PAPATI-17742 format. One record per residue (C-alpha): residue in one letter; y, z, x; residue number from 1. Coordinates in Angstrom, 1 decimal, padded with zeros to 4 digits. Example, Ala and Ser with C-alpha at 12.3 -4.5 7.8 and 13.67 -1.06 7.14 Angstrom:
@residuo A, v -004.5, w 007.8, u 012.3, num 1
@residuo S, v -001.1, w 007.1, u 013.7, num 2
end
This chain:
@residuo M, v 027.7, w -000.4, u 005.0, num 1
@residuo P, v 026.4, w 001.9, u 001.9, num 2
@residuo R, v 022.9, w 001.1, u 002.3, num 3
@residuo D, v 023.5, w 001.9, u 006.2, num 4
@residuo R, v 024.3, w 005.2, u 004.9, num 5
@residuo N, v 021.5, w 005.6, u 002.0, num 6
@residuo V, v 019.3, w 005.2, u 004.9, num 7
@residuo R, v 021.1, w 007.2, u 007.4, num 8
@residuo R, v 021.5, w 010.3, u 004.7, num 9
@residuo A, v 017.7, w 010.1, u 003.2, num 10
@residuo I, v 015.7, w 009.7, u 006.6, num 11
@residuo A, v 018.0, w 013.0, u 007.8, num 12
@residuo L, v 017.0, w 015.2, u 004.5, num 13
@residuo Q, v 013.4, w 013.8, u 006.0, num 14
@residuo N, v 014.0, w 015.4, u 010.1, num 15
@residuo D, v 015.3, w 018.7, u 007.5, num 16
@residuo P, v 013.0, w 021.3, u 010.0, num 17
@residuo A, v 012.5, w 023.7, u 006.7, num 18
@residuo L, v 010.5, w 021.7, u 005.2, num 19
@residuo P, v 006.1, w 021.4, u 006.1, num 20
@residuo P, v 005.4, w 018.3, u 008.5, num 21
@residuo T, v 006.4, w 015.2, u 007.8, num 22
@residuo L, v 003.4, w 012.9, u 006.6, num 23
@residuo E, v 004.8, w 009.8, u 007.7, num 24
@residuo L, v 002.2, w 008.4, u 010.4, num 25
@residuo R, v 004.2, w 007.1, u 013.0, num 26
@residuo T, v 003.2, w 008.0, u 016.8, num 27
@residuo N, v 002.2, w 005.6, u 018.9, num 28
@residuo L, v 002.0, w 003.2, u 016.1, num 29
@residuo C, v 001.4, w -000.7, u 017.8, num 30
@residuo E, v 004.3, w -003.5, u 017.6, num 31
@residuo I, v 002.5, w -004.8, u 014.8, num 32
@residuo I, v 003.6, w -002.1, u 011.9, num 33
@residuo R, v 007.1, w -003.2, u 012.5, num 34
@residuo P, v 006.8, w -006.4, u 014.2, num 35
@residuo D, v 010.6, w -008.1, u 015.4, num 36
@residuo S, v 010.0, w -012.0, u 015.1, num 37
@residuo K, v 008.7, w -013.0, u 017.6, num 38
@residuo M, v 006.0, w -010.8, u 016.8, num 39
@residuo K, v 006.0, w -011.7, u 013.7, num 40
@residuo E, v 006.1, w -015.5, u 014.7, num 41
@residuo R, v 002.6, w -014.9, u 016.7, num 42
@residuo L, v 001.4, w -012.5, u 013.5, num 43
@residuo E, v 001.6, w -015.7, u 011.1, num 44
@residuo R, v 000.5, w -018.1, u 013.8, num 45
@residuo H, v -002.1, w -016.4, u 015.2, num 46
@residuo L, v -001.0, w -016.9, u 018.7, num 47
@residuo P, v -002.9, w -015.1, u 021.5, num 48
@residuo P, v -002.1, w -012.5, u 023.3, num 49
@residuo L, v -001.6, w -010.3, u 020.1, num 50
@residuo P, v -001.6, w -006.7, u 020.4, num 51
@residuo T, v -004.2, w -004.8, u 020.6, num 52
@residuo C, v -004.2, w -000.9, u 018.8, num 53
@residuo N, v -004.4, w 002.2, u 020.2, num 54
@residuo G, v -007.5, w 003.4, u 019.1, num 55
@residuo T, v -007.7, w 007.0, u 019.1, num 56
@residuo N, v -004.4, w 007.6, u 019.7, num 57
@residuo C, v -002.9, w 005.9, u 017.1, num 58
@residuo A, v -001.4, w 007.8, u 014.1, num 59
@residuo V, v -003.0, w 005.0, u 011.9, num 60
@residuo R, v -006.9, w 005.2, u 013.5, num 61
@residuo T, v -006.5, w 008.5, u 014.1, num 62
@residuo F, v -005.8, w 009.3, u 009.9, num 63
@residuo F, v -009.2, w 006.8, u 009.1, num 64
@residuo Q, v -011.3, w 008.4, u 011.7, num 65
@residuo K, v -010.6, w 012.3, u 010.6, num 66
@residuo A, v -011.5, w 010.3, u 006.9, num 67
@residuo A, v -014.4, w 009.2, u 007.9, num 68
@residuo E, v -015.5, w 012.3, u 009.5, num 69
@residuo E, v -015.2, w 015.1, u 006.9, num 70
@residuo G, v -016.6, w 011.8, u 004.6, num 71
@residuo I, v -013.4, w 012.0, u 002.5, num 72
@residuo P, v -013.0, w 008.4, u 000.5, num 73
@residuo V, v -009.9, w 006.6, u 001.7, num 74
@residuo E, v -007.5, w 004.7, u -001.4, num 75
@residuo L, v -004.9, w 002.7, u -000.7, num 76
@residuo D, v -001.1, w 002.5, u -002.6, num 77
@residuo V, v 000.0, w -001.5, u -001.3, num 78
@residuo G, v 004.2, w -001.4, u -001.2, num 79
@residuo C, v 004.3, w 002.2, u -002.7, num 80
@residuo G, v 008.3, w 001.9, u -003.2, num 81
@residuo Y, v 010.0, w 005.0, u -003.8, num 82
@residuo G, v 006.5, w 006.6, u -004.5, num 83
@residuo R, v 006.4, w 007.8, u -007.6, num 84
@residuo F, v 003.2, w 007.3, u -008.1, num 85
@residuo S, v 001.7, w 007.6, u -004.7, num 86
@residuo R, v 002.7, w 012.0, u -005.4, num 87
@residuo A, v 001.1, w 012.0, u -008.9, num 88
@residuo H, v -002.3, w 010.6, u -008.4, num 89
@residuo A, v -002.8, w 012.5, u -005.1, num 90
@residuo L, v -002.2, w 015.7, u -007.0, num 91
@residuo A, v -004.1, w 014.6, u -009.2, num 92
@residuo N, v -006.8, w 013.8, u -007.1, num 93
@residuo P, v -007.1, w 016.3, u -004.2, num 94
@residuo R, v -010.8, w 015.3, u -003.4, num 95
@residuo I, v -009.4, w 011.5, u -001.6, num 96
@residuo R, v -006.5, w 011.0, u 001.0, num 97
@residuo L, v -004.1, w 008.3, u -000.5, num 98
@residuo L, v -001.7, w 005.9, u 002.2, num 99
@residuo G, v 000.9, w 004.2, u 000.6, num 100
@residuo I, v 002.2, w 001.4, u 002.9, num 101
@residuo E, v 006.4, w 000.4, u 002.0, num 102
@residuo Q, v 008.6, w -001.7, u 004.4, num 103
@residuo D, v 011.4, w 000.3, u 003.2, num 104
@residuo D, v 012.6, w 002.9, u 005.7, num 105
@residuo A, v 014.7, w 004.9, u 002.8, num 106
@residuo R, v 012.2, w 004.9, u 000.8, num 107
@residuo V, v 009.4, w 006.2, u 001.9, num 108
@residuo A, v 011.8, w 008.7, u 003.4, num 109
@residuo R, v 012.7, w 009.6, u -000.2, num 110
@residuo S, v 009.1, w 010.0, u -001.1, num 111
@residuo D, v 007.7, w 012.0, u 002.1, num 112
@residuo V, v 010.8, w 015.0, u 001.5, num 113
@residuo L, v 009.4, w 015.0, u -003.0, num 114
@residuo A, v 006.0, w 015.0, u -000.9, num 115
@residuo R, v 006.2, w 017.6, u 001.4, num 116
@residuo K, v 008.1, w 020.2, u -001.5, num 117
@residuo S, v 005.6, w 019.7, u -003.9, num 118
@residuo G, v 003.2, w 021.4, u -001.6, num 119
@residuo I, v 001.2, w 017.7, u -001.4, num 120
@residuo A, v -001.5, w 017.4, u 002.1, num 121
@residuo N, v -003.6, w 014.4, u 000.8, num 122
@residuo L, v -001.1, w 011.8, u 001.2, num 123
@residuo A, v 000.1, w 010.1, u 004.4, num 124
@residuo Y, v 003.2, w 007.4, u 004.7, num 125
@residuo L, v 003.9, w 004.0, u 006.4, num 126
@residuo I, v 006.7, w 002.6, u 007.2, num 127
@residuo G, v 005.3, w -001.4, u 008.3, num 128
@residuo E, v 004.9, w -004.8, u 006.3, num 129
@residuo A, v 001.8, w -004.5, u 005.0, num 130
@residuo R, v 000.2, w -008.2, u 005.0, num 131
@residuo Y, v -000.2, w -007.5, u 009.0, num 132
@residuo A, v -001.5, w -003.8, u 008.8, num 133
@residuo L, v -004.2, w -005.1, u 005.8, num 134
@residuo E, v -005.3, w -008.0, u 008.6, num 135
@residuo Y, v -004.8, w -006.1, u 012.0, num 136
@residuo C, v -004.3, w -002.4, u 011.2, num 137
@residuo I, v -006.8, w -000.9, u 008.5, num 138
@residuo P, v -010.7, w -000.7, u 009.7, num 139
@residuo E, v -013.3, w -002.9, u 007.8, num 140
@residuo N, v -015.2, w -000.7, u 004.8, num 141
@residuo S, v -013.2, w 002.1, u 005.2, num 142
@residuo I, v -011.1, w 002.3, u 001.7, num 143
@residuo S, v -012.5, w 003.2, u -001.4, num 144
@residuo A, v -009.9, w 001.8, u -003.8, num 145
@residuo I, v -006.8, w -000.2, u -003.2, num 146
@residuo F, v -003.9, w -000.1, u -005.6, num 147
@residuo I, v -001.2, w -002.8, u -005.8, num 148
@residuo L, v 001.6, w -002.1, u -008.6, num 149
@residuo F, v 004.0, w -004.3, u -009.5, num 150
@residuo P, v 004.1, w -007.0, u -006.5, num 151
@residuo D, v 006.7, w -009.2, u -006.2, num 152
@residuo P, v 006.2, w -011.8, u -007.8, num 153
@residuo W, v 007.9, w -014.4, u -005.8, num 154
@residuo P, v 008.6, w -016.8, u -009.6, num 155
@residuo K, v 009.8, w -019.7, u -007.2, num 156
@residuo D, v 007.1, w -022.4, u -006.9, num 157
@residuo R, v 008.1, w -022.9, u -002.8, num 158
@residuo H, v 008.0, w -019.0, u -002.7, num 159
@residuo A, v 004.4, w -018.6, u -004.0, num 160
@residuo R, v 002.9, w -018.8, u -000.7, num 161
@residuo N, v 004.5, w -015.3, u -000.6, num 162
@residuo R, v 002.9, w -013.3, u -002.8, num 163
@residuo I, v 000.0, w -011.2, u -002.2, num 164
@residuo F, v -002.9, w -012.1, u -004.6, num 165
@residuo R, v -004.3, w -015.4, u -002.7, num 166
@residuo K, v -006.9, w -016.2, u -001.4, num 167
@residuo P, v -006.1, w -015.8, u 002.5, num 168
@residuo V, v -004.7, w -011.8, u 002.0, num 169
@residuo V, v -007.7, w -011.3, u -001.2, num 170
@residuo D, v -010.0, w -012.2, u 001.9, num 171
@residuo L, v -008.3, w -009.0, u 003.4, num 172
@residuo L, v -008.8, w -006.4, u 001.1, num 173
@residuo F, v -012.8, w -007.4, u 000.4, num 174
@residuo R, v -012.9, w -006.9, u 003.9, num 175
@residuo L, v -011.6, w -003.2, u 004.0, num 176
@residuo L, v -012.7, w -001.7, u 000.5, num 177
@residuo I, v -015.9, w -000.6, u 001.5, num 178
@residuo P, v -019.1, w -001.6, u -001.5, num 179
@residuo G, v -018.2, w -000.6, u -005.0, num 180
@residuo G, v -014.8, w -000.4, u -004.2, num 181
@residuo F, v -012.2, w -001.2, u -006.3, num 182
@residuo L, v -008.9, w -003.2, u -007.0, num 183
@residuo H, v -006.2, w -002.3, u -009.6, num 184
@residuo A, v -002.7, w -004.5, u -010.6, num 185
@residuo A, v -000.4, w -004.1, u -012.6, num 186
@residuo T, v 002.7, w -006.3, u -013.2, num 187
@residuo D, v 005.0, w -006.8, u -016.1, num 188
@residuo N, v 005.4, w -010.9, u -015.3, num 189
@residuo E, v 002.9, w -012.9, u -017.1, num 190
@residuo P, v 002.8, w -015.7, u -015.1, num 191
@residuo Y, v 001.8, w -014.2, u -011.6, num 192
@residuo F, v -000.7, w -011.8, u -014.3, num 193
@residuo R, v -002.6, w -015.1, u -015.2, num 194
@residuo Q, v -003.1, w -015.7, u -011.7, num 195
@residuo M, v -004.1, w -013.2, u -010.7, num 196
@residuo Q, v -006.4, w -013.3, u -013.1, num 197
@residuo S, v -007.4, w -016.6, u -012.1, num 198
@residuo V, v -007.2, w -016.3, u -008.2, num 199
@residuo M, v -009.8, w -012.9, u -009.2, num 200
@residuo A, v -011.4, w -014.6, u -011.4, num 201
@residuo D, v -012.6, w -017.9, u -008.8, num 202
@residuo D, v -013.6, w -015.0, u -006.3, num 203
@residuo L, v -017.5, w -013.7, u -006.9, num 204
@residuo R, v -017.3, w -011.3, u -004.5, num 205
@residuo F, v -015.1, w -009.5, u -007.4, num 206
@residuo Q, v -017.2, w -008.3, u -010.5, num 207
@residuo S, v -014.0, w -007.9, u -013.6, num 208
@residuo V, v -013.6, w -003.8, u -014.8, num 209
@residuo P, v -011.7, w -002.5, u -017.5, num 210
@residuo A, v -008.4, w -001.8, u -016.1, num 211
@residuo Y, v -007.4, w 002.0, u -014.1, num 212
@residuo R, v -006.1, w 003.5, u -016.8, num 213
@residuo R, v -003.0, w 005.5, u -014.9, num 214
@residuo S, v -001.0, w 008.7, u -016.9, num 215
@residuo E, v 002.2, w 008.9, u -017.3, num 216
@residuo D, v 002.6, w 010.7, u -014.8, num 217
@residuo E, v 001.9, w 007.9, u -012.3, num 218
@residuo Q, v 003.9, w 005.5, u -013.7, num 219
@residuo T, v 006.0, w 003.5, u -011.2, num 220
@residuo D, v 009.6, w 003.7, u -010.4, num 221
@residuo F, v 009.7, w 000.1, u -011.6, num 222
@residuo E, v 007.0, w 000.4, u -014.7, num 223
@residuo Q, v 009.2, w 002.9, u -016.0, num 224
@residuo K, v 011.9, w 000.4, u -015.9, num 225
@residuo F, v 010.0, w -002.3, u -016.8, num 226
@residuo L, v 009.0, w -000.7, u -019.9, num 227
@residuo S, v 012.2, w 001.1, u -020.9, num 228
@residuo Q, v 013.6, w -002.5, u -021.1, num 229
@residuo G, v 010.6, w -003.6, u -023.6, num 230
@residuo K, v 008.7, w -005.4, u -021.3, num 231
@residuo L, v 004.9, w -005.6, u -021.3, num 232
@residuo V, v 002.7, w -004.1, u -018.8, num 233
@residuo H, v -000.7, w -006.1, u -017.5, num 234
@residuo A, v -002.7, w -004.4, u -015.8, num 235
@residuo A, v -006.8, w -005.5, u -014.3, num 236
@residuo S, v -009.1, w -003.9, u -011.9, num 237
@residuo W, v -011.8, w -005.5, u -010.2, num 238
@residuo Q, v -015.2, w -004.0, u -008.2, num 239
@residuo K, v -016.2, w -005.7, u -004.9, num 240
@residuo Q, v -019.8, w -006.6, u -005.8, num 241
@residuo T, v -022.5, w -004.7, u -003.5, num 242
@residuo S, v -024.8, w -007.6, u -002.3, num 243
end
């Protein structure tokens, strides 16, 4: 019940008519973005017939089409949480468009309100499961940089298949990145970081490059919590090869 109240409160603030227009992509989204249990099974097992994109009417497709037409680089924040990184990064880089994907309604509502109050215009949010959006909704060769900051480490062996850093998901990331595009990651979990490095070292389509250095303003809420606890943050970056 407290969780439900928090969600309703956050969404009520998000719908305040006194605020600038919402940054959340909402209209004409296909059922892939927020699938029910039956759709999840179809997506996981790739069972036909899968739903198709709504084309030019889809908010996600429109977002990418406009950026391509205007020659504006698009960056992606996967699992953007409460949006602290996405807001700071968008403000510091006004010549990009940033899309944050997060499946928690309340987090997106809070992030959206704060971004609109800050006058940020080059940031959009999408509520949904990132893996399905990556596989089915985002156009190929459309992302110049992908940030995966403090993903769930899924530390138990039986849950390791849920980690985002594994070959099937890295294949998706490779497909979405433009040639020369960057993949940036950070985690406080050292075993998971070693696994990230191992997976990426085995993929000759990517080259390791110096880790992206985020400003203090770009630290995520989770990161600030980990640092206050004295935990070490591990970061790495890779670049998609051009040939």
